[in-house]
N, C-alpha and C positions, 0 to 999 in steps of 0.2 A: 669455411669451404663449405660448398654447396653441393649437392648433388644426389641421386637416388640413395645411397649407400651411407650419409651423412648422419653419425650418432647425434641422438637429441633433437632429432628433424622431424615434423610431426604437423599434422592437417586437422583441422575439426569443422564440424558443421555446427550452426547456430541457427535454431530457429525462435523467436520472441517476438513479444507485441509491447509495443512501447506504450503504456496507457498515458502517458504525458504529453502527447504530440498532436499532430492533426487528424488524424483519423478514428481514433478511440477516446473515451473518456470515460471516466470512473469516480465513484464519490469515496474518499476516505472518510471513517468515524473520527470523531471529535478525541475520540480515547486514546488516538496514536501519536498524538504529541505531547511533551511533557514537557515543563518548567519550572525547576527547582520543587520537585514533587509534586507537581499539581497540573491538572487538566483544565481545559478550558471552564469557567464557571467557578473555578477554584476548587475542583473536587479532587480528593487524592487518589494518587497513583497506585495506590492499594486497593481502589474498586476495581481494577484490572487484575484478573486471576486466571489461572491454567483453564477455567470451565469458561472465561470470557470476562467481557466489559460488564460490570453492573450498571454503569452509570455511562452515558455517551455512545453507546454503540450503534451500530451503521442497523441495527434490526429495526430501530425504532421510525426508519422510512422504508422497511421494505415492501410496504402496498403504494409506493410510490409518493412524490410531491405534486399536490398541485397547488397553483396560484394564477392570479389573474395574468393574462396576457396583455402585451401593449397593442 
């Protein structure tokens, strides 16, 4: 049953940005992924605490990345 007074019917607005798309990009830190309790290069997941990542944090590239162009 549909109509103005149907119980349980509602509408929502959604505003979002898809970072994995064609218009935006971003960089994830290597500390975001774990496999068998380890991060990239074998660092323990215990390196990530409530205060942040002690290893492989994105702050390591906060000033940008410079490389040779082609």
